C-alpha positions in Angstrom: -6.4 -55.4 34.5 -5.6 -58.5 32.3 -1.7 -59.0 32.6 -1.2 -60.8 29.5 -3.2 -58.2 27.5 -1.0 -57.4 24.3 -0.8 -54.3 22.0 1.0 -52.9 18.9 1.3 -49.5 18.5 3.0 -48.9 15.3 1.3 -50.1 12.3 0.8 -48.9 8.7 -2.2 -49.1 6.6 -3.1 -48.9 3.1 -3.7 -44.8 3.7 0.1 -44.7 3.7 2.1 -47.7 2.5 0.6 -50.6 4.1 -1.5 -53.3 2.3 -4.4 -54.0 4.9 -6.8 -51.0 5.1 -7.6 -49.6 8.5 -10.6 -51.9 8.9 -9.1 -55.1 7.9 -6.0 -54.4 10.5 -8.6 -54.0 13.4 -10.7 -57.1 12.3 -7.0 -59.0 12.2 -5.4 -57.5 15.5 -9.0 -58.4 17.1 -8.7 -62.2 15.8 -4.9 -62.4 17.0 -6.6 -61.4 20.6 -5.0 -57.9 20.9 -6.4 -55.5 23.2 -5.1 -52.5 21.7 -3.8 -51.1 18.3 -2.3 -47.9 17.0 -2.5 -46.7 13.3 0.8 -44.7 12.6 0.7 -44.0 8.7 3.6 -41.9 7.6 2.8 -38.6 7.5 -1.1 -39.0 7.4 -4.0 -39.7 9.9 -6.2 -40.5 7.3 -6.8 -44.0 8.3 -7.6 -43.3 12.0 -11.0 -42.5 11.9 -12.0 -45.7 9.8 -10.1 -47.8 12.3 -11.3 -45.8 15.6 -15.1 -46.6 14.2 -14.2 -50.1 13.4 -12.9 -50.8 17.0 -15.5 -49.3 18.5 -17.9 -51.8 16.8 -16.1 -54.8 17.2 -14.6 -54.0 21.1 -10.8 -53.0 20.4 -9.1 -50.1 21.8 -7.7 -48.4 18.9 -5.3 -45.1 20.1 -5.2 -42.4 17.2 -1.5 -42.0 15.9 0.9 -40.8 13.1 4.2 -41.3 11.9 6.0 -38.1 11.2 9.6 -38.4 9.5 12.2 -35.4 10.6 15.5 -35.0 9.7 18.3 -34.8 12.2 21.9 -34.3 11.6 21.1 -35.0 8.2 19.7 -38.2 9.3 16.1 -39.2 8.9 14.3 -39.8 11.9 10.9 -41.1 13.0 8.5 -39.7 15.7 5.1 -41.6 16.6 2.6 -39.3 18.2 0.1 -40.8 20.1 -3.6 -40.0 21.5 -3.3 -36.6 18.5 -6.5 -34.9 18.0 -6.5 -36.1 14.0 -8.7 -32.9 13.3 -6.1 -30.5 14.4 -6.0 -27.8 11.5 -2.2 -27.3 12.0 -1.7 -31.0 12.1 -3.8 -31.4 8.9 -2.1 -28.3 7.0 1.4 -29.8 7.9 0.8 -33.2 7.1 -0.8 -32.3 3.7 2.0 -30.1 2.9 4.7 -33.2 3.7 2.2 -35.4 1.3 2.9 -32.6 -1.2 6.3 -32.8 -1.2 6.2 -36.5 -1.4 4.1 -36.1 -4.7 6.8 -34.0 -6.1 9.6 -36.3 -5.4 7.9 -39.3 -7.0 8.3 -38.5 -10.4 11.9 -38.2 -10.1 12.1 -41.3 -8.9 10.4 -42.5 -11.9 13.0 -40.7 -14.0 16.1 -42.5 -12.1 14.3 -45.9 -12.6 14.0 -45.3 -16.1 17.7 -44.4 -16.6 18.6 -47.5 -15.0 16.8 -49.3 -18.0 13.8 -50.3 -15.6 10.6 -49.7 -17.8 7.9 -48.5 -14.6 5.5 -45.6 -15.4 4.1 -43.5 -12.6 0.3 -44.5 -13.6 1.7 -48.2 -12.8 2.8 -46.9 -9.3 -0.4 -45.0 -8.9 -2.6 -48.1 -9.5 -0.6 -50.2 -7.0 -1.0 -47.5 -4.5 -5.0 -47.1 -4.9 -7.1 -44.0 -5.0 -6.4 -41.7 -2.0 -3.1 -43.3 -0.9 -0.2 -41.7 -0.2 2.3 -43.0 -2.8 5.7 -43.9 -1.1 8.6 -46.4 -2.0 7.1 -49.4 -1.2 4.8 -48.8 -4.4 7.6 -48.2 -6.3 9.2 -51.5 -5.0 6.1 -53.6 -5.8 6.1 -52.0 -9.3 9.8 -53.5 -9.7 8.2 -56.6 -8.3 5.6 -57.1 -10.5 7.9 -56.2 -13.7 10.3 -59.2 -12.4 13.2 -56.6 -12.0 13.7 -58.1 -8.6 12.0 -60.7 -6.3 10.5 -58.9 -3.6 10.5 -55.5 -1.9 13.3 -56.2 0.1 15.4 -56.5 -2.8 13.9 -53.2 -4.7 14.9 -51.2 -1.6 18.8 -52.7 -1.6 19.3 -52.6 -5.0 17.6 -49.3 -6.1 15.2 -47.4 -3.4 17.4 -47.1 -0.3 19.0 -43.7 1.2 22.1 -43.7 -1.3 20.8 -45.9 -3.9 20.8 -45.3 -7.4 16.8 -44.3 -7.6 17.0 -42.7 -4.2 15.5 -38.9 -3.8 15.4 -37.0 -0.5 12.0 -35.9 0.5 11.2 -32.9 2.3 11.5 -33.2 5.9 10.4 -31.0 9.2 13.1 -30.3 11.8 12.9 -32.7 15.0 11.4 -29.9 17.1 8.9 -28.8 14.7 7.7 -32.7 13.9 7.4 -32.8 18.2 5.7 -29.5 18.7 3.1 -30.5 15.8 2.3 -33.7 17.5 1.8 -31.6 20.8 -0.1 -29.1 19.7 -2.8 -31.8 18.3 -2.9 -32.7 22.4 -0.3 -36.0 21.5 2.4 -37.7 23.2 5.7 -37.7 21.0 7.7 -41.0 20.8 10.7 -41.7 19.3 10.9 -44.6 17.0 13.0 -47.5 16.9 16.1 -45.5 18.0 18.6 -48.3 16.3 17.2 -47.6 13.1 18.8 -44.2 13.0 21.8 -44.2 10.5 25.2 -44.1 12.8 23.8 -44.5 16.3 25.6 -47.2 18.6 25.6 -48.1 21.6 27.8 -45.1 22.8 26.0 -42.5 20.9 22.4 -43.5 22.3 22.3 -41.6 25.7 23.2 -38.7 23.8 20.9 -39.2 21.0 18.0 -39.9 23.3 18.8 -36.9 25.9 19.1 -34.3 22.8 15.3 -35.3 21.5 14.3 -34.9 25.1 15.5 -31.8 25.4 13.6 -31.1 22.2 10.1 -32.6 23.7 10.1 -36.2 23.2 8.0 -37.9 25.9 9.0 -41.6 25.1 11.1 -44.3 23.6 9.9 -47.2 21.3 11.6 -49.8 23.5 9.8 -53.0 22.0 10.8 -53.5 18.3 11.3 -56.8 16.2 14.7 -55.5 14.9 15.9 -54.8 18.8 17.8 -57.6 20.6 17.1 -58.2 24.4 20.4 -56.2 25.2 19.0 -53.0 22.9 15.4 -53.6 24.2 16.9 -53.5 28.0 19.3 -50.8 27.3 16.4 -48.3 26.0 13.9 -49.7 28.7 16.6 -48.3 31.2 17.2 -44.7 29.3 12.9 -44.4 29.4 12.8 -45.1 33.0 15.9 -43.0 33.8 14.6 -39.9 32.2 11.1 -40.2 32.6 10.2 -41.1 29.5 6.7 -43.4 28.2 7.8 -46.9 27.1 6.2 -48.0 24.0 6.5 -50.5 21.4 5.0 -52.0 18.2 6.0 -54.3 14.8 6.2 -51.4 12.2 3.5 -53.6 10.6 3.3 -53.0 6.4 1.4 -56.2 5.8 2.4 -57.9 2.2 5.3 -55.1 2.4 7.2 -56.6 4.9 5.8 -60.1 5.1 8.0 -61.5 8.0 6.9 -59.1 10.4 3.2 -60.5 12.0 1.3 -57.9 13.4 1.4 -58.1 17.4 4.3 -60.4 17.4 7.3 -59.0 14.6 9.1 -61.9 14.0 7.0 -64.1 16.2 8.3 -63.6 19.5 7.4 -60.1 20.5 4.9 -59.4 23.5 4.0 -55.7 24.3 2.3 -55.2 27.3 -0.9 -53.2 27.7 0.3 -51.8 30.5 2.2 -49.4 28.7 -0.2 -47.7 27.9 -1.9 -47.0 31.2 0.3 -44.0 31.8 -0.2 -42.0 28.7 -4.1 -42.8 28.9 -3.8 -41.4 32.3 -2.0 -38.1 30.9 -4.4 -37.8 28.4 -7.7 -38.3 30.5 -6.2 -35.5 32.7 -5.8 -33.0 30.3 -8.2 -30.0 30.4 -11.4 -30.6 27.9 
């Protein structure tokens, strides 16, 4: 095995709120010399089939994935699912319902933006997202940029769309147990995404937080992440090893929505070794067919 082989297991495509298609992501990853990627779109698996097909054609390993939003103690937490069966009917039905809830929220965001004097229509947002794409806040942010109300997507979130912002609307989320079990039911491995991004989680709270999710069935931690500093990365790695959890990593790449984050390397220095997925692959291969 190539000890220098690198991967990126947290990538968003145009199937949710990324700006590149699954096929484009695979081509870009191959061009950067990555050995494996995972498509982890928000509450949808629609981009996986295209990515897997493209990966087979050019020789890039594609791990089928998803990122599901759950609510824990009133706060959003993200759960990554790896090696999922994207055709699992319960998974598909649940994700379809989550997308429907998201679509119910979107007109409310438009009303709030309009009440703030921002002339944005839902038709404009849908045009930005494109056909077949689950509309999310980044598409509203892009509309604000295109109208000249803010200079970039980050500014749109900070000023209007972030949680607690004047145009923020809560969306329907699963409980942690529901999200984890849906991934497991689809033969997947549930992984706790970027723990330090969870509102209010500090070093003193981290171990208890991880233990609570382990008791609910989480099997891994996203240790390598662009916003984790070296101390945080080491702390998460130690907890993963202490509690027998898989170690994973990814950039949370969105393309032009987050231009500072580069595919495969985050802010430029992130290196996620291929060896991290070996144990996950072994577990999946050992499952009865």
